[in-house]
N, C-alpha and C positions, 0 to 999 in steps of 0.2 A: 504494500500499500504506499502511495506517495506520502512523503513528509508533510505534515499539516502546515508548516510555515511556507514551504515551497508552493503548496496548493492555494493557500490564501494570497501569496504574493502574485500568483498567476491571475487570480480573480480580481485583483485590485483592492484587496482588503487592508493592506498593510501601509501605514503611514510611517510609523517608527517602532524600533525595539529597543529596550534598555541595554541589551547585550546581544553580540553576534553568536554567543554560546547557545542562545535559545534554540536555534534550529537543531543543534546536536542534542539538546536536552529533550526535545520534542520527538526524537526517534523513538523514545520509550513513553509509555503512558503517563501523562501529567494530570494533576488536578488543578483546575483554573476556576476563577470566578469573574463574573460581570455584574456590575451594580446598576440598579435603576432607582431613581428618586420617585416616590409616590406623590407627584404633584397633581395627578388627575386620576380619574376612575378607570382609565384605559391607557396603555401605551399607544403610540402612533407610528406611522410608516417610517419615520426617522429612526426610531428605536429598533426597527426590524433589522437595520444593518448589523447591530451588535448581536442581535438574537441569531441571525444567519451565521455570523462568524463562530458564535458558541455551538451552533447546530453542526457545522462542518467539523469542529473539534471532536463533538461526540461521534460523528460518523467515522472519524479516524481512530476511535478507541480511547479517547481522552475523557476524563470525568469532569463534568461542568456543574458548578454551583452558581444559582442565581441568587444575588443578594439584593433585597429590597430594603431601601434605607428608611426604615420606620423612625430612626433617631435622627440621622442626618437630614431627612426630609423636613424636619422641624427647624433645621438650621438654615439651609439653603446654600447651594454651591454657587459661588460668584462667577465660575467659569463660563465664557460665552455670553455673559449677560451685561448690560449696561446699567441695570438698576437692581436693587435688592428684591428678592422674592418676597411675597406675602407669606409670613410664617404660618404654618398649619398647626392645628391643635391635634391632640391625640386621637380624637373621634374621626376627624377628616382623614387622617393618615390611615387609620384602621379601614375605613370605607374604601379608600383608594387602593389598599393592599389587596382587597378581595378582587377588585376589578383587574389589577395587574396580573394576578394569578391566572385569571382567564385569558389574558393576552398571551402569556407565556407558554401555557400548556399545549396549544396546537403545534407549536414550532419546536419546543424543547421537551415535550412529552413528560416523562417521569422525573425529570431533573429535580434535584434538591433545591428547594426554595427557602432561604433563610431571611430573618428580619434583624438588622443590627440593634434594633431597640432592645432585644432580648439580653444582650450583653452590655451595651452602654448605659442602660437605665440604672444599674447598680453602682456606677462610679459616683464618688462624691467629687466635688470640684477640686478640693486640695489633693485627693488621691490622683486625679487626673493630671493636675499640674506636676506632681511629684513623679509619677511613674511614666508619663508620656511627654509632657511639655518640656522636660529638662533635656530631651534627646533632640530638640529642634533649635537651630540657631536662627535668630531674627533676620540676619542679613540674607540667608538662603531663602527663607519664606518670602521676604520682600522682593527677591529677585525673580520670583515666578512671574511668567508673563500675564497670567490672568489677574494676578494681584496688582502688578504695575499698570495694567490697563484701567483697572477700577479706581485705583488711587489717583490716576490722572483725570478721571471723568468728573463731571459735575456732582454726580451722586455720591462719589466717594466710596469707602468700604468700611463697613461696621466691624467691630471685634468679633461679632458673632460669625459672620461669613469668613473673616480671617482665620478662624479656628477650624474651619471645615476640613482643611487638609490634614490636621492632627487627627480628627475623628475617622477620616477615610484611611489614614496610615494605620491607625490602630485596628480597623477592620481586617487589613491585609495580615497583620501580626496575629490576630485572634484565629483567623481562618487557616493560617499556616501551623499554628500550634495545635488547633483542635481538629482540623480536617486535612492537614497536609497539603494545603494550596501553595503552589510555587509560582503561579503566574496570574497576573490581573490583566484583563483586556478592557478597552474602553475607547471612546471617541477621542479625536485629537485634542479636544478641548480639556481632556482629563490628564493630559501628559503630566503637568506639574504635580497633581495629586498622586498619580501612579508612581512617579519617581520618588516622592516623598515617602510612600509606602515601602518601596524596596529598600531605601535607605534606613528606615525605621527598623524594619525586620533584621537587617544586617546588624545594626547597632545593638539590638536586644538579644539576638540569637547567635550572630556569626554566620548565619547561613545566607546563601545567595538565592534570591528570588528575582522574578522577572516581570517586565511589563510590555505590553503590545498595544498600540493605538492604531485605529482605522480612521480613514479620512471622513470628515462630515461631508455628506453628499450635497452637491448643488446641482441645479438643473442648467442645461445648455442654454435655455432661453432666458436665464437670469432670475427666474422665479425661485423662491425658497422651497427646497425639496420637502415633500410631505405636507405642503399647505395648499389650500385652494381658497376660492372666494368665500366658502363657508367656514373656513378655519381648518384646524388639523385634520389629517386623514387618520382617523382612529382605527385601531384594530378590532375592538369589541363591537359586535353587531348592534348592541343597544345604543351605542354612540354614533355609529355610521353604518347604514344598510349595506349589505354586500354588493348591491347594484351600484351604489355611489363609489365604493371602494374600487370595483371593477373598471367603472368609467373613468376614474382618475388615472389609472394605469394605462387604460386604452388610449386616452387622449395625450399621452406624453410624446414629445418630439422624437423624430427618427434619431437625431444626434445622440439621444441618451440610451438607445436600446441596447447597444453592446455592453456598456456599463452596467445597466440595470438587470440584464439577464445573467450576467456573471455573479452579481451580488445577491440578487433576490430569488434565484432559483438554484436548483441542485443539477440542472442540466450540465452534461459535460461540455467542456470548452469546444470540442470539435462540433457538437450539434449546434452550439451557439454561433459558431462561425458560418455554419451553413445557412442558418436563419438570417444572419447578417448579409450574406451574398444574395439573398432572395428578396431583400427589402425593396429595391427598386422596381423589380418586375411584379412583386406582389405587395402593393401599398398597404400598410397597417397589418400585415401578417405577423411582424415582430411584436407589435403592440398587442395584438390579439393573444399571442403565445404567452407574453409576459403576464397579461391581465388574468388569463386562465390559470397559469401555474401559481402565481401569488394568492390569488382569491382562493383557489383550492387549498393551499397551504394554511391560510389564515382562517378561513371560514368553512372548510371541509367540502365534500361533494355536494352536500345539500345547499350550501351557501352559493356554490359556483352554479348549480342548476338554477337557483332563483335568480341570480345576476344575468344569466344567459337567456332566461325566459323573459325577463322584463326588457332586456336590450333587444331582443327580437321583436317583441310586441311594440316597443316605442320607436322602431326604426321607421323613418319616413317611407311611405308606400307599402309598408308591410301589411300582409294579409292575416296576420295573426289576430284572433279575436280579442278585443280588448274587454277587460273585466275590472271590477272594483279592486280585487286583489293585486293585479298587475299595476294599476294606476297609483295604488297606495304607496308604492316605493318611489315615485317621481315627486319632484318639487310641486307643492300645492299652494293654492290661494282660494279663500273661501269668499264668494261674491253673492250678494242677494240676487233672487231670481229676476228682479226688475232690472239689474245691471247687465243681464245676459240675454234672456229671451226677448226677441224683437229687435235686438241691437245688430248693426252691421259687423262685418269682420274688422273693418277699419276702426269702428268705435271700440270694440272689445280688446283688439290688439293694443291699442293706446292706453285704454283704462286699466288693462292689466299690467302695463308697464313693460310688455314685451317689445314695444316700439316706442322711440322717444316722441314721436309726432305722428300725426295722420298722414303727413306727406311721406314719411318713411314707411308706414305701413302700406300705403298705395304701391310704393315702388317695389317692396318686397313681394307683394302679391303679383304684380305685373312680371317680375322676374321668376316667378315659380318658386319662391322660397318660403312659403307659408302652407302649413298643413293642419288640417282639422281632423282629428281622430285618424291620423296617418295618411289621409287623402289630400292630394295637392288641391289648393284653393286657386281658382282661376278668376273668380268674380268679386271685385271689390265690394260690390253692393250685396254680397251674400248675407242673408238674414238668419240668425239663430232661432231655431224653434225647438219645442220640447223633444221632438222625435230625434233630434241630433244628440241628445244626451245619452252617455253610456250608463246602463242600468238606472236610467231616470234621474241621475244626479251629477254625472261627471262629464267633463269636456276636455279633450286633450289638444293643446294648442302647441304647434311646433314652429319655430322660426330658424331656418337653416337646418344643419345636421346635428347641432349639439344643444340648441336652446329650446328647452321644453318646459311646459307648465300645465299642470292639471288644475282646471277650475272646478271647485266643489261648490255645488249650488246650495245655498241656504234658503230654504222655503218657509222659514219661520217669519 
């Protein structure tokens, strides 16, 4: 089996490692950990980079521990942020922990999930300063890039956030002593914290432990990866429907396909290269494969079936029968019956804010870019009647290939 470090490097996962010895060490089974802050009730697509790196380690025979920062989540990591996080209370953290477990399980299976609150909660302040703080030098802490960036910002840096790297370093020490962890992996914004952990373990135990970081992904079109107009691309279906998750991936630029297929799927490199070569001749074939593979991984076969069913039904010109169940997964707007029935298409498109003006609505209709219940609209004087409603209540409006809105009629 290929060395995991070689495999990750080939797939674009590795930004930096703390020692070149890691590749040789990884020729034998390692125990490693990756951490997640419980700042929300679900992880998001950006977190999936680290989850996939951990999953590849598992596939290569290494043991993975997922650490959820129940304690550090109450402090807030200053890395990659221009302002301080809102501090979470214990009840918020516990709620978020449950959701994060649901995010991790489809990708990492039966991986051991630990909460650092379980060992950090018993420290007194004096004990922590004596047993941990004395091993850190202020000059070194101040030299960390994330600290320098925040100190130079208008917001500044609180002592609470400044102490975060000590807590994360202690996590590495605890996991090394209790679970034999010798490697921590994380995003490139975690480099300073990871290095602090390797140094702390060395000072306390004399052992060599290692760190590996992966790049924080950005999109070729300049947009922040894992974000949409509606916010984060969440992994849990109660935060984001499988259809919306699928659509985000399906609509990514061609320029991102090679990178995304290597990081977010388990497809062999050779198969990915074949997909890349076919992209020009088969437009959107790579996006379709990416969306299918990742949706199946995160939401299972049932989630993928749901996404594909709704995608097919909502396709302009599709002959798939529309139903309330299918339409429920699409963006919705509730309108009074008097705002819909008896109104022209131009009126409704403008009133529903699918078009910025009546003139734009007319131009789109003339150009064949407007669909009513997936049928192309050719008459700008078209008037909506009750028989146009799906199941007597819904109306699917489409502008172009991507912009869709379900009008839900309020008869009250």
